[in-house]
N, CA, C and O atoms as CSV, one atom per row, in Angstrom:
chain,resi,resn,atom,element,x,y,z
A,1,UNK,N,N,16.896,0.637,9.500
A,1,UNK,CA,C,15.547,1.097,10.220
A,1,UNK,C,C,15.358,2.404,9.315
A,1,UNK,O,O,14.233,2.721,8.931
A,2,UNK,N,N,16.364,3.068,9.023
A,2,UNK,CA,C,16.274,4.490,8.287
A,2,UNK,C,C,15.385,4.107,6.778
A,2,UNK,O,O,14.355,4.643,6.369
A,3,UNK,N,N,16.032,3.213,6.273
A,3,UNK,CA,C,15.493,2.730,4.976
A,3,UNK,C,C,13.711,2.582,4.851
A,3,UNK,O,O,12.838,2.943,4.062
A,4,UNK,N,N,13.803,1.805,6.167
A,4,UNK,CA,C,12.199,1.349,6.372
A,4,UNK,C,C,11.451,2.714,6.508
A,4,UNK,O,O,10.349,2.903,5.993
A,5,UNK,N,N,12.096,3.610,7.205
A,5,UNK,CA,C,10.975,4.921,7.633
A,5,UNK,C,C,10.855,5.549,6.468
A,5,UNK,O,O,9.738,5.997,6.207
A,6,UNK,N,N,11.951,5.741,5.487
A,6,UNK,CA,C,11.935,6.508,4.219
A,6,UNK,C,C,10.565,5.927,3.161
A,6,UNK,O,O,9.804,6.540,2.411
A,7,UNK,N,N,10.684,4.561,3.499
A,7,UNK,CA,C,9.757,3.785,2.597
A,7,UNK,C,C,8.406,3.979,2.975
A,7,UNK,O,O,7.533,4.127,2.119
A,8,UNK,N,N,8.155,3.991,4.241
A,8,UNK,CA,C,6.960,4.245,4.914
A,8,UNK,C,C,6.514,5.423,4.654
A,8,UNK,O,O,5.357,5.541,4.253
A,9,UNK,N,N,7.301,6.492,4.821
A,9,UNK,CA,C,7.034,7.874,4.400
A,9,UNK,C,C,6.545,8.306,3.066
A,9,UNK,O,O,5.738,9.230,2.968
A,10,UNK,N,N,7.059,7.593,1.919
A,10,UNK,CA,C,6.949,7.371,0.736
A,10,UNK,C,C,5.495,6.874,0.252
A,10,UNK,O,O,4.759,7.374,-0.599
A,11,UNK,N,N,5.299,5.665,1.107
A,11,UNK,CA,C,3.959,5.191,0.837
A,11,UNK,C,C,3.006,6.276,1.197
A,11,UNK,O,O,2.324,6.870,0.362
A,12,UNK,N,N,2.987,6.538,2.636
A,12,UNK,CA,C,2.203,7.555,2.972
A,12,UNK,C,C,1.852,8.802,2.176
A,12,UNK,O,O,0.756,9.362,2.135
A,13,UNK,N,N,2.893,9.114,1.596
A,13,UNK,CA,C,2.864,10.301,0.840
A,13,UNK,C,C,2.271,10.111,-0.445
A,13,UNK,O,O,1.820,11.076,-1.063
A,14,UNK,N,N,2.237,9.036,-0.866
A,14,UNK,CA,C,1.792,8.515,-2.341
A,14,UNK,C,C,0.246,8.448,-2.057
A,14,UNK,O,O,-0.594,8.990,-2.774
A,15,UNK,N,N,0.011,7.822,-1.089
A,15,UNK,CA,C,-1.451,7.468,-0.470
A,15,UNK,C,C,-2.116,8.817,-0.601
A,15,UNK,O,O,-2.938,9.028,-1.492
A,16,UNK,N,N,-1.733,9.814,0.361
A,16,UNK,CA,C,-2.092,11.130,0.628
A,16,UNK,C,C,-2.145,12.126,-0.772
A,16,UNK,O,O,-3.013,12.988,-0.915
A,17,UNK,N,N,-1.327,11.922,-1.533
A,17,UNK,CA,C,-1.413,12.517,-2.782
A,17,UNK,C,C,-2.605,12.044,-3.558
A,17,UNK,O,O,-3.329,12.906,-4.055
A,18,UNK,N,N,-2.855,10.947,-3.699
A,18,UNK,CA,C,-3.950,10.137,-4.273
A,18,UNK,C,C,-5.375,10.578,-3.733
A,18,UNK,O,O,-6.372,10.693,-4.446
A,19,UNK,N,N,-5.329,10.778,-2.544
A,19,UNK,CA,C,-6.531,11.163,-2.123
A,19,UNK,C,C,-6.801,12.712,-2.228
A,19,UNK,O,O,-7.966,13.092,-2.338
A,20,UNK,N,N,-5.775,13.610,-2.198
A,20,UNK,CA,C,-5.785,14.899,-2.876
A,20,UNK,C,C,-6.123,14.824,-4.120
A,20,UNK,O,O,-6.923,15.675,-4.509
A,21,UNK,N,N,-5.713,13.980,-4.932
A,21,UNK,CA,C,-6.026,14.426,-6.559
A,21,UNK,C,C,-7.830,13.798,-6.708
A,21,UNK,O,O,-8.534,14.132,-7.661
A,22,UNK,N,N,-8.270,12.977,-5.710
A,22,UNK,CA,C,-9.753,12.831,-5.314
A,22,UNK,C,C,-10.383,13.973,-5.117
A,22,UNK,O,O,-11.492,14.284,-5.551
A,23,UNK,N,N,-9.555,14.694,-4.353
A,23,UNK,CA,C,-10.628,16.219,-3.503
A,23,UNK,C,C,-10.255,17.352,-4.319
A,23,UNK,O,O,-10.810,18.447,-4.226
A,24,UNK,N,N,-9.265,17.074,-5.158
A,24,UNK,CA,C,-8.976,18.521,-5.914
A,24,UNK,C,C,-7.607,18.415,-6.769
A,24,UNK,O,O,-6.994,17.348,-6.814
A,25,UNK,N,N,-7.151,19.585,-7.454
A,25,UNK,CA,C,-6.194,19.603,-8.255
A,25,UNK,C,C,-5.317,20.761,-7.786
A,25,UNK,O,O,-4.107,20.651,-7.982
A,26,UNK,N,N,-5.743,21.755,-7.244
A,26,UNK,CA,C,-4.830,22.927,-7.060
A,26,UNK,C,C,-3.980,22.796,-5.524
A,26,UNK,O,O,-4.295,21.957,-4.679
A,27,UNK,N,N,-3.007,23.654,-5.372
A,27,UNK,CA,C,-2.498,23.715,-3.950
A,27,UNK,C,C,-3.264,24.311,-2.894
A,27,UNK,O,O,-2.988,24.098,-1.713
A,28,UNK,N,N,-4.319,25.131,-3.297
A,28,UNK,CA,C,-5.138,25.724,-2.590
A,28,UNK,C,C,-6.226,24.807,-1.200
A,28,UNK,O,O,-6.866,25.164,-0.211
A,29,UNK,N,N,-5.968,23.725,-1.780
A,29,UNK,CA,C,-6.955,22.667,-0.908
A,29,UNK,C,C,-6.653,23.103,0.663
A,29,UNK,O,O,-5.563,23.341,1.184
A,30,UNK,N,N,-7.837,23.124,1.183
A,30,UNK,CA,C,-7.583,23.059,2.829
A,30,UNK,C,C,-7.898,21.903,3.206
A,30,UNK,O,O,-8.491,21.103,2.482
A,31,UNK,N,N,-7.574,21.699,4.274
A,31,UNK,CA,C,-7.912,19.977,5.156
A,31,UNK,C,C,-9.472,20.567,5.566
A,31,UNK,O,O,-9.960,21.671,5.807
A,32,UNK,N,N,-9.876,19.365,5.505
A,32,UNK,CA,C,-11.464,19.432,6.014
A,32,UNK,C,C,-11.330,19.596,7.582
A,32,UNK,O,O,-10.441,19.164,8.316
A,33,UNK,N,N,-12.523,20.383,7.918
A,33,UNK,CA,C,-12.550,20.807,9.243
A,33,UNK,C,C,-12.580,19.798,10.414
A,33,UNK,O,O,-12.142,20.017,11.543
A,34,UNK,N,N,-13.195,18.593,9.949
A,34,UNK,CA,C,-13.446,17.627,10.908
A,34,UNK,C,C,-12.524,16.251,10.614
A,34,UNK,O,O,-12.927,15.089,10.670
A,35,UNK,N,N,-11.189,16.712,10.289
A,35,UNK,CA,C,-9.906,15.922,10.556
A,35,UNK,C,C,-9.551,15.870,11.862
A,35,UNK,O,O,-9.523,16.795,12.673
A,36,UNK,N,N,-9.234,14.527,12.037
A,36,UNK,CA,C,-8.550,14.154,13.483
A,36,UNK,C,C,-7.112,14.082,13.086
A,36,UNK,O,O,-6.630,13.511,12.108
A,37,UNK,N,N,-6.471,14.816,14.092
A,37,UNK,CA,C,-4.917,14.695,14.047
A,37,UNK,C,C,-4.410,14.565,15.464
A,37,UNK,O,O,-4.747,15.202,16.462
A,38,UNK,N,N,-3.503,13.571,15.323
A,38,UNK,CA,C,-3.015,13.087,16.844
A,38,UNK,C,C,-1.640,12.546,16.751
A,38,UNK,O,O,-1.263,11.747,15.895
A,39,UNK,N,N,-0.858,13.095,17.792
A,39,UNK,CA,C,0.318,12.148,18.188
A,39,UNK,C,C,0.359,11.227,19.391
A,39,UNK,O,O,0.295,11.623,20.555
A,40,UNK,N,N,0.463,10.059,19.038
A,40,UNK,CA,C,0.570,9.088,20.046
A,40,UNK,C,C,1.941,8.781,20.555
A,40,UNK,O,O,2.866,8.238,19.949
A,41,UNK,N,N,1.895,9.276,21.911
A,41,UNK,CA,C,3.363,9.086,22.558
A,41,UNK,C,C,3.473,7.770,23.375
A,41,UNK,O,O,2.747,7.701,24.366
A,42,UNK,N,N,4.166,6.867,23.135
A,42,UNK,CA,C,4.110,5.239,23.554
A,42,UNK,C,C,5.426,4.987,23.810
A,42,UNK,O,O,6.394,4.960,23.051
A,43,UNK,N,N,5.296,4.747,25.378
A,43,UNK,CA,C,6.830,3.946,25.586
A,43,UNK,C,C,6.451,2.589,26.078
A,43,UNK,O,O,5.438,2.259,26.695
A,44,UNK,N,N,7.608,1.765,25.628
A,44,UNK,CA,C,7.658,0.462,25.201
A,44,UNK,C,C,8.782,-0.118,26.370
A,44,UNK,O,O,9.716,0.586,26.755
A,45,UNK,N,N,8.574,-1.324,26.803
A,45,UNK,CA,C,9.237,-2.095,27.754
A,45,UNK,C,C,10.488,-2.546,26.678
A,45,UNK,O,O,10.333,-3.140,25.611
A,46,UNK,N,N,11.560,-2.161,27.183
A,46,UNK,CA,C,12.884,-2.668,26.302
A,46,UNK,C,C,12.921,-4.174,25.831
A,46,UNK,O,O,13.415,-4.650,24.809
A,47,UNK,N,N,12.351,-4.697,26.720
A,47,UNK,CA,C,12.639,-6.312,26.658
A,47,UNK,C,C,11.633,-6.877,25.082
A,47,UNK,O,O,11.858,-7.857,24.373
A,48,UNK,N,N,10.643,-5.944,24.962
A,48,UNK,CA,C,9.584,-6.342,23.797
A,48,UNK,C,C,9.565,-5.445,22.694
A,48,UNK,O,O,8.658,-5.332,21.869
A,49,UNK,N,N,10.925,-4.647,22.756
A,49,UNK,CA,C,10.965,-3.426,21.313
A,49,UNK,C,C,10.915,-3.948,20.372
A,49,UNK,O,O,10.174,-3.497,19.499
A,50,UNK,N,N,11.711,-5.173,20.125
A,50,UNK,CA,C,11.755,-5.606,18.317
A,50,UNK,C,C,10.451,-6.377,18.252
A,50,UNK,O,O,9.956,-6.302,17.128
A,51,UNK,N,N,9.738,-7.099,19.118
A,51,UNK,CA,C,8.377,-7.421,18.730
A,51,UNK,C,C,7.429,-6.527,18.215
A,51,UNK,O,O,6.721,-6.479,17.209
A,52,UNK,N,N,7.709,-5.541,19.625
A,52,UNK,CA,C,6.530,-4.465,19.406
A,52,UNK,C,C,6.837,-3.516,17.864
A,52,UNK,O,O,5.908,-3.253,17.101
A,53,UNK,N,N,7.894,-3.198,17.662
A,53,UNK,CA,C,7.737,-2.584,16.101
A,53,UNK,C,C,7.688,-3.574,15.358
A,53,UNK,O,O,7.258,-2.986,14.366
A,54,UNK,N,N,7.803,-4.826,14.972
A,54,UNK,CA,C,7.433,-5.900,14.054
A,54,UNK,C,C,5.985,-5.547,14.157
A,54,UNK,O,O,5.607,-5.099,13.075
A,55,UNK,N,N,4.921,-5.582,15.155
A,55,UNK,CA,C,3.801,-5.751,15.313
A,55,UNK,C,C,3.392,-4.300,14.558
A,55,UNK,O,O,2.700,-4.329,13.540
A,56,UNK,N,N,3.823,-3.155,15.073
A,56,UNK,CA,C,3.560,-1.917,14.817
A,56,UNK,C,C,3.457,-1.655,13.083
A,56,UNK,O,O,2.518,-1.170,12.451
A,57,UNK,N,N,4.567,-2.082,12.667
A,57,UNK,CA,C,4.602,-2.019,11.218
A,57,UNK,C,C,3.502,-3.004,10.593
A,57,UNK,O,O,2.979,-2.625,9.544
A,58,UNK,N,N,3.227,-3.843,10.965
A,58,UNK,CA,C,2.068,-4.667,10.190
A,58,UNK,C,C,0.729,-3.799,10.371
A,58,UNK,O,O,-0.086,-3.705,9.453
A,59,UNK,N,N,0.586,-3.285,11.390
A,59,UNK,CA,C,-0.799,-2.410,11.914
A,59,UNK,C,C,-0.721,-1.118,11.004
A,59,UNK,O,O,-1.572,-0.706,10.216
A,60,UNK,N,N,0.191,-0.723,11.232
A,60,UNK,CA,C,0.178,0.706,10.370
A,60,UNK,C,C,0.037,0.641,9.027
A,60,UNK,O,O,-0.783,1.232,8.325
A,61,UNK,N,N,0.987,-0.202,8.680
A,61,UNK,CA,C,0.820,-0.625,6.855
A,61,UNK,C,C,-0.733,-1.006,6.554
A,61,UNK,O,O,-1.482,-0.423,5.771
A,62,UNK,N,N,-0.980,-1.947,7.237
A,62,UNK,CA,C,-2.487,-2.425,7.097
A,62,UNK,C,C,-3.583,-1.329,7.031
A,62,UNK,O,O,-4.429,-1.226,6.142
A,63,UNK,N,N,-3.445,-0.587,8.032
A,63,UNK,CA,C,-4.530,0.755,8.344
A,63,UNK,C,C,-4.217,1.617,7.122
A,63,UNK,O,O,-5.212,1.940,6.473
A,64,UNK,N,N,-3.118,2.025,6.707
A,64,UNK,CA,C,-3.124,2.869,5.564
A,64,UNK,C,C,-3.591,2.219,4.253
A,64,UNK,O,O,-4.183,2.957,3.465
A,65,UNK,N,N,-3.377,0.762,3.874
A,65,UNK,CA,C,-3.531,0.305,3.143
A,65,UNK,C,C,-5.091,0.193,2.594
A,65,UNK,O,O,-5.516,0.637,1.528
A,66,UNK,N,N,-5.735,-0.432,3.485
A,66,UNK,CA,C,-7.038,-1.057,3.693
A,66,UNK,C,C,-8.037,0.259,4.196
A,66,UNK,O,O,-9.235,0.129,3.949
A,67,UNK,N,N,-7.699,1.218,4.725
A,67,UNK,CA,C,-8.911,2.029,5.432
A,67,UNK,C,C,-8.766,3.330,4.363
A,67,UNK,O,O,-7.735,4.002,4.345
A,68,UNK,N,N,-9.666,3.551,3.666
A,68,UNK,CA,C,-9.571,4.932,2.805
A,68,UNK,C,C,-9.522,6.345,3.782
A,68,UNK,O,O,-9.041,7.383,3.329
A,69,UNK,N,N,-10.086,6.260,5.198
A,69,UNK,CA,C,-10.358,7.393,5.869
A,69,UNK,C,C,-9.060,7.511,6.869
A,69,UNK,O,O,-8.889,8.356,7.748
A,70,UNK,N,N,-8.292,6.556,6.536
A,70,UNK,CA,C,-6.691,6.493,7.539
A,70,UNK,C,C,-5.733,7.011,6.283
A,70,UNK,O,O,-5.279,6.274,5.407
A,71,UNK,N,N,-5.525,8.464,6.394
A,71,UNK,CA,C,-4.464,9.476,6.126
A,71,UNK,C,C,-3.253,8.858,6.192
A,71,UNK,O,O,-2.640,8.430,5.214
A,72,UNK,N,N,-2.808,8.791,7.616
A,72,UNK,CA,C,-1.394,8.465,8.048
A,72,UNK,C,C,-1.603,8.103,9.191
A,72,UNK,O,O,-2.370,8.621,10.003
A,73,UNK,N,N,-0.827,7.045,9.345
A,73,UNK,CA,C,-0.412,6.218,10.849
A,73,UNK,C,C,1.322,5.957,10.441
A,73,UNK,O,O,1.737,4.992,9.799
A,74,UNK,N,N,2.038,6.909,10.910
A,74,UNK,CA,C,3.382,7.063,10.497
A,74,UNK,C,C,4.134,6.908,11.995
A,74,UNK,O,O,4.116,7.879,12.751
A,75,UNK,N,N,4.613,6.002,12.289
A,75,UNK,CA,C,5.260,5.673,13.515
A,75,UNK,C,C,6.933,5.889,13.320
A,75,UNK,O,O,7.528,5.658,12.268
A,76,UNK,N,N,7.488,6.332,14.436
A,76,UNK,CA,C,8.615,7.176,14.685
A,76,UNK,C,C,9.355,6.552,16.001
A,76,UNK,O,O,8.612,6.053,16.846
A,77,UNK,N,N,10.523,6.544,16.198
A,77,UNK,CA,C,11.098,6.568,17.474
A,77,UNK,C,C,12.210,7.534,17.680
A,77,UNK,O,O,12.976,7.849,16.770
A,78,UNK,N,N,12.290,8.019,18.944
A,78,UNK,CA,C,13.078,8.708,19.390
A,78,UNK,C,C,14.738,8.451,19.067
A,78,UNK,O,O,15.176,7.375,19.475
A,79,UNK,N,N,15.536,9.210,18.480
A,79,UNK,CA,C,16.879,8.420,18.237
A,79,UNK,C,C,17.650,7.649,19.477
A,79,UNK,O,O,17.994,6.479,19.641
A,80,UNK,N,N,17.759,8.831,20.264
A,80,UNK,CA,C,18.351,8.725,21.839
A,80,UNK,C,C,17.576,7.678,22.683
A,80,UNK,O,O,18.300,7.013,23.424
A,81,UNK,N,N,16.310,7.411,22.717
A,81,UNK,CA,C,15.297,6.486,23.318
A,81,UNK,C,C,14.646,5.954,22.422
A,81,UNK,O,O,13.677,6.586,22.001
A,82,UNK,N,N,14.953,4.627,21.832
A,82,UNK,CA,C,14.144,4.116,20.838
A,82,UNK,C,C,12.898,3.318,21.372
A,82,UNK,O,O,12.005,2.811,20.693
A,83,UNK,N,N,13.027,3.319,22.658
A,83,UNK,CA,C,11.867,2.896,23.129
A,83,UNK,C,C,10.707,3.766,23.465
A,83,UNK,O,O,9.797,3.422,24.219
A,84,UNK,N,N,10.791,4.880,22.878
A,84,UNK,CA,C,9.968,6.073,22.945
A,84,UNK,C,C,9.379,6.232,21.604
A,84,UNK,O,O,9.982,6.813,20.702
A,85,UNK,N,N,8.218,5.726,21.467
A,85,UNK,CA,C,7.581,5.684,20.074
A,85,UNK,C,C,6.689,7.028,19.961
A,85,UNK,O,O,6.107,7.538,20.919
A,86,UNK,N,N,6.673,7.546,18.559
A,86,UNK,CA,C,5.612,8.511,18.201
A,86,UNK,C,C,4.888,8.046,17.073
A,86,UNK,O,O,5.476,7.382,16.220
A,87,UNK,N,N,3.587,8.336,16.958
A,87,UNK,CA,C,2.910,7.978,15.949
A,87,UNK,C,C,2.181,9.409,15.605
A,87,UNK,O,O,1.601,10.106,16.438
A,88,UNK,N,N,2.335,9.718,14.141
A,88,UNK,CA,C,1.520,10.675,13.505
A,88,UNK,C,C,0.149,9.945,13.014
A,88,UNK,O,O,0.139,9.038,12.182
A,89,UNK,N,N,-0.849,10.405,13.568
A,89,UNK,CA,C,-2.039,9.811,12.844
A,89,UNK,C,C,-3.103,10.929,12.406
A,89,UNK,O,O,-3.484,11.920,13.030
A,90,UNK,N,N,-3.432,10.496,11.242
A,90,UNK,CA,C,-4.390,11.686,10.680
A,90,UNK,C,C,-5.353,10.723,10.275
A,90,UNK,O,O,-4.941,9.631,9.885
A,91,UNK,N,N,-6.498,10.945,10.306
A,91,UNK,CA,C,-7.963,10.598,9.832
A,91,UNK,C,C,-8.767,11.208,9.286
A,91,UNK,O,O,-8.996,12.275,9.856
A,92,UNK,N,N,-9.491,10.989,8.172
A,92,UNK,CA,C,-10.364,11.822,7.803
A,92,UNK,C,C,-11.415,12.589,8.666
A,92,UNK,O,O,-11.607,13.805,8.673
A,93,UNK,N,N,-12.001,11.714,9.329
A,93,UNK,CA,C,-13.161,12.253,10.217
A,93,UNK,C,C,-13.171,11.207,11.435
A,93,UNK,O,O,-12.640,10.098,11.495
A,94,UNK,N,N,-13.843,11.813,12.270
A,94,UNK,CA,C,-14.578,10.689,13.336
A,94,UNK,C,C,-14.918,9.726,13.025
A,94,UNK,O,O,-14.430,8.794,13.663
A,95,UNK,N,N,-15.747,9.423,12.098
A,95,UNK,CA,C,-16.154,7.998,11.618
A,95,UNK,C,C,-14.866,7.196,11.247
A,95,UNK,O,O,-14.621,6.079,11.702
A,96,UNK,N,N,-14.048,7.895,10.354
A,96,UNK,CA,C,-13.076,6.982,9.986
A,96,UNK,C,C,-12.164,6.486,11.537
A,96,UNK,O,O,-11.945,5.324,11.880
A,97,UNK,N,N,-11.814,7.553,12.166
A,97,UNK,CA,C,-11.249,7.057,13.252
A,97,UNK,C,C,-11.901,5.897,14.057
A,97,UNK,O,O,-11.158,5.007,14.470
A,98,UNK,N,N,-13.223,5.842,14.310
A,98,UNK,CA,C,-14.011,4.978,15.147
A,98,UNK,C,C,-13.793,3.759,14.343
A,98,UNK,O,O,-13.375,2.788,14.974
A,99,UNK,N,N,-13.996,3.611,13.049
A,99,UNK,CA,C,-14.017,2.544,12.145
A,99,UNK,C,C,-12.805,1.774,12.210
A,99,UNK,O,O,-12.837,0.556,12.039
A,100,UNK,N,N,-11.379,2.606,12.523
A,100,UNK,CA,C,-10.451,1.911,12.496
A,100,UNK,C,C,-10.015,1.325,13.698
A,100,UNK,O,O,-9.093,0.509,13.709
A,101,UNK,N,N,-10.779,1.782,14.994
A,101,UNK,CA,C,-10.598,1.361,16.370
A,101,UNK,C,C,-11.409,-0.342,16.032
A,101,UNK,O,O,-11.240,-1.338,16.734
A,102,UNK,N,N,-12.068,-0.280,15.082
A,102,UNK,CA,C,-12.672,-1.574,15.223
A,102,UNK,C,C,-12.524,-2.597,14.147
A,102,UNK,O,O,-13.371,-3.468,13.948
A,103,UNK,N,N,-11.065,-2.423,13.234
A,103,UNK,CA,C,-10.722,-3.314,12.478
A,103,UNK,C,C,-9.848,-4.382,12.978
A,103,UNK,O,O,-9.200,-4.232,14.013
A,104,UNK,N,N,-9.800,-5.750,12.081
A,104,UNK,CA,C,-9.420,-6.627,12.794
A,104,UNK,C,C,-7.900,-6.521,13.273
A,104,UNK,O,O,-7.435,-6.984,14.315
A,105,UNK,N,N,-7.177,-5.749,12.195
A,105,UNK,CA,C,-5.582,-5.437,12.367
A,105,UNK,C,C,-5.303,-4.565,13.608
A,105,UNK,O,O,-4.287,-4.745,14.280
A,106,UNK,N,N,-6.399,-3.426,13.964
A,106,UNK,CA,C,-6.075,-2.796,14.845
A,106,UNK,C,C,-6.222,-3.271,16.365
A,106,UNK,O,O,-5.507,-2.802,17.251
A,107,UNK,N,N,-7.258,-4.291,16.609
A,107,UNK,CA,C,-7.583,-5.125,17.560
A,107,UNK,C,C,-6.710,-5.981,17.829
A,107,UNK,O,O,-6.299,-6.132,18.980
A,108,UNK,N,N,-6.267,-6.706,16.779
A,108,UNK,CA,C,-4.953,-7.516,17.066
A,108,UNK,C,C,-3.718,-6.876,17.674
A,108,UNK,O,O,-3.184,-7.389,18.658
A,109,UNK,N,N,-3.190,-5.627,17.041
A,109,UNK,CA,C,-2.342,-4.999,17.595
A,109,UNK,C,C,-2.265,-4.367,18.901
A,109,UNK,O,O,-1.199,-4.105,19.457
A,110,UNK,N,N,-3.508,-4.109,19.418
A,110,UNK,CA,C,-3.687,-3.928,20.836
A,110,UNK,C,C,-3.630,-4.984,21.655
A,110,UNK,O,O,-3.081,-4.944,22.756
A,111,UNK,N,N,-4.173,-5.958,21.187
A,111,UNK,CA,C,-3.965,-7.216,22.167
A,111,UNK,C,C,-2.828,-7.893,21.975
A,111,UNK,O,O,-2.611,-8.726,22.855
A,112,UNK,N,N,-2.151,-7.833,21.257
A,112,UNK,CA,C,-0.690,-8.387,21.183
A,112,UNK,C,C,0.499,-7.485,21.718
A,112,UNK,O,O,1.628,-7.905,21.976
A,113,UNK,N,N,0.100,-6.295,21.832
A,113,UNK,CA,C,1.009,-5.197,22.510
A,113,UNK,C,C,0.519,-4.713,23.851
A,113,UNK,O,O,1.102,-3.723,24.292
A,114,UNK,N,N,-0.230,-5.118,24.414
A,114,UNK,CA,C,-0.721,-4.799,25.803
A,114,UNK,C,C,0.413,-4.752,26.715
A,114,UNK,O,O,0.776,-3.729,27.295
A,115,UNK,N,N,1.076,-6.139,26.843
A,115,UNK,CA,C,2.149,-6.348,27.955
A,115,UNK,C,C,3.039,-5.267,27.388
A,115,UNK,O,O,3.477,-4.597,28.323
A,116,UNK,N,N,3.366,-4.947,26.514
A,116,UNK,CA,C,4.767,-4.370,25.971
A,116,UNK,C,C,4.922,-2.740,26.404
A,116,UNK,O,O,5.959,-2.243,26.843
A,117,UNK,N,N,3.622,-2.013,26.172
A,117,UNK,CA,C,3.344,-0.790,26.387
A,117,UNK,C,C,3.202,-0.279,27.958
A,117,UNK,O,O,2.231,-0.436,28.698
A,118,UNK,N,N,4.366,0.332,28.224
A,118,UNK,CA,C,4.589,0.890,29.433
A,118,UNK,C,C,3.802,1.996,29.882
A,118,UNK,O,O,3.328,2.067,31.017
A,119,UNK,N,N,3.629,3.075,28.766
A,119,UNK,CA,C,2.848,4.053,28.837
A,119,UNK,C,C,2.279,4.822,27.446
A,119,UNK,O,O,2.968,4.966,26.436
A,120,UNK,N,N,0.887,5.286,27.591
A,120,UNK,CA,C,0.328,5.462,26.715
A,120,UNK,C,C,-0.261,7.159,26.448
A,120,UNK,O,O,-1.076,7.406,27.336
A,121,UNK,N,N,-0.130,8.038,25.754
A,121,UNK,CA,C,-0.450,9.002,25.712
A,121,UNK,C,C,-1.107,9.676,24.420
A,121,UNK,O,O,-0.359,9.658,23.443
A,122,UNK,N,N,-2.305,10.241,24.229
A,122,UNK,CA,C,-3.064,10.420,23.028
A,122,UNK,C,C,-2.878,12.213,23.164
A,122,UNK,O,O,-3.192,12.897,24.138
A,123,UNK,N,N,-2.441,12.551,22.224
A,123,UNK,CA,C,-2.221,14.120,22.078
A,123,UNK,C,C,-3.202,14.724,20.698
A,123,UNK,O,O,-2.845,14.506,19.540
A,124,UNK,N,N,-4.096,15.273,20.937
A,124,UNK,CA,C,-4.728,15.753,19.741
A,124,UNK,C,C,-4.304,17.193,19.385
A,124,UNK,O,O,-4.057,18.156,20.112
A,125,UNK,N,N,-4.295,17.044,18.019
A,125,UNK,CA,C,-3.528,18.541,17.522
A,125,UNK,C,C,-4.413,18.848,16.549
A,125,UNK,O,O,-5.162,18.069,15.960
A,126,UNK,N,N,-4.279,20.195,16.383
A,126,UNK,CA,C,-4.939,21.326,15.339
A,126,UNK,C,C,-3.786,21.655,14.626
A,126,UNK,O,O,-2.727,21.850,15.221
A,127,UNK,N,N,-3.907,21.761,13.072
A,127,UNK,CA,C,-2.942,22.295,12.079
A,127,UNK,C,C,-3.093,23.754,12.211
A,127,UNK,O,O,-4.169,24.310,12.430
A,128,UNK,N,N,-1.976,24.334,12.067
A,128,UNK,CA,C,-1.907,25.523,12.383
A,128,UNK,C,C,-1.612,26.290,10.840
A,128,UNK,O,O,-1.695,27.511,10.709
A,129,UNK,N,N,-1.269,25.391,9.755
A,129,UNK,CA,C,-1.558,25.894,8.499
A,129,UNK,C,C,-1.699,25.016,7.581
A,129,UNK,O,O,-0.714,24.566,6.996
A,130,UNK,N,N,-2.985,24.612,7.292
A,130,UNK,CA,C,-3.660,23.647,6.858
A,130,UNK,C,C,-3.290,23.397,5.278
A,130,UNK,O,O,-3.277,22.356,4.621
A,131,UNK,N,N,-3.007,24.694,4.941
A,131,UNK,CA,C,-2.780,24.804,3.421
A,131,UNK,C,C,-1.172,24.098,2.941
A,131,UNK,O,O,-0.894,23.722,1.802
A,132,UNK,N,N,-0.527,24.066,3.793
A,132,UNK,CA,C,0.977,23.732,3.551
A,132,UNK,C,C,1.031,22.050,3.326
A,132,UNK,O,O,1.728,21.450,2.508
A,133,UNK,N,N,0.166,21.530,4.219
A,133,UNK,CA,C,0.429,19.908,3.895
A,133,UNK,C,C,0.190,19.426,2.756
A,133,UNK,O,O,1.056,18.630,2.393
A,134,UNK,N,N,-0.939,19.647,1.784
A,134,UNK,CA,C,-0.697,19.242,0.378
A,134,UNK,C,C,0.536,19.301,-0.252
A,134,UNK,O,O,1.158,18.425,-0.854
A,135,UNK,N,N,0.810,20.514,-0.015
A,135,UNK,CA,C,2.220,21.092,-0.708
A,135,UNK,C,C,3.228,19.778,-0.508
A,135,UNK,O,O,3.656,19.022,-1.381
A,136,UNK,N,N,3.467,19.758,0.933
A,136,UNK,CA,C,4.485,18.885,1.435
A,136,UNK,C,C,4.549,17.629,1.006
A,136,UNK,O,O,5.636,17.061,0.900
A,137,UNK,N,N,3.386,17.034,0.705
A,137,UNK,CA,C,3.129,15.844,0.126
A,137,UNK,C,C,3.314,15.814,-1.109
A,137,UNK,O,O,3.854,14.767,-1.466
A,138,UNK,N,N,3.019,16.765,-2.189
A,138,UNK,CA,C,3.271,16.682,-3.407
A,138,UNK,C,C,4.881,16.745,-3.561
A,138,UNK,O,O,5.403,15.874,-4.257
A,139,UNK,N,N,5.709,17.742,-2.942
A,139,UNK,CA,C,7.007,17.615,-3.220
A,139,UNK,C,C,7.749,16.081,-2.962
A,139,UNK,O,O,8.823,15.671,-3.403
A,140,UNK,N,N,7.052,15.608,-2.343
A,140,UNK,CA,C,7.969,14.080,-2.387
A,140,UNK,C,C,7.724,13.260,-3.779
A,140,UNK,O,O,8.347,12.226,-4.019
A,141,UNK,N,N,6.744,13.826,-4.688
A,141,UNK,CA,C,6.560,13.198,-5.768
A,141,UNK,C,C,7.520,13.726,-6.775
A,141,UNK,O,O,7.693,13.053,-7.791
A,142,UNK,N,N,8.047,14.637,-6.651
A,142,UNK,CA,C,9.170,15.357,-7.719
A,142,UNK,C,C,10.720,14.545,-7.702
A,142,UNK,O,O,11.636,14.946,-8.420
């Protein structure tokens, strides 16, 4: 599982770095003011955990690969509580987020996992140090 998470993070980092290269080359790039940053807190019924993770991996990979406005959909689980899923979601803007909600892969994810989800909380976030994010992703290329 840890190797899969590392590969997913690397893929996200590469995609984000590609996005940054389009926006500019220096490390003083700031994040757009209208970017949406969210942490999804999801509780999963343990009877469905393996199936849920499989569906989530497909959805998150497709979202990052197919949707230019999806910067990150990075799923994780708590080590001591694997049914407690967290997803770092970063969208270029509200339009990208709303577009994401209408994609076939997201709708399939929501439909297939409805009975598996015990709880869902969406926590909107604001970056404290916007200039550091591009540096973090660039470090992964070294």
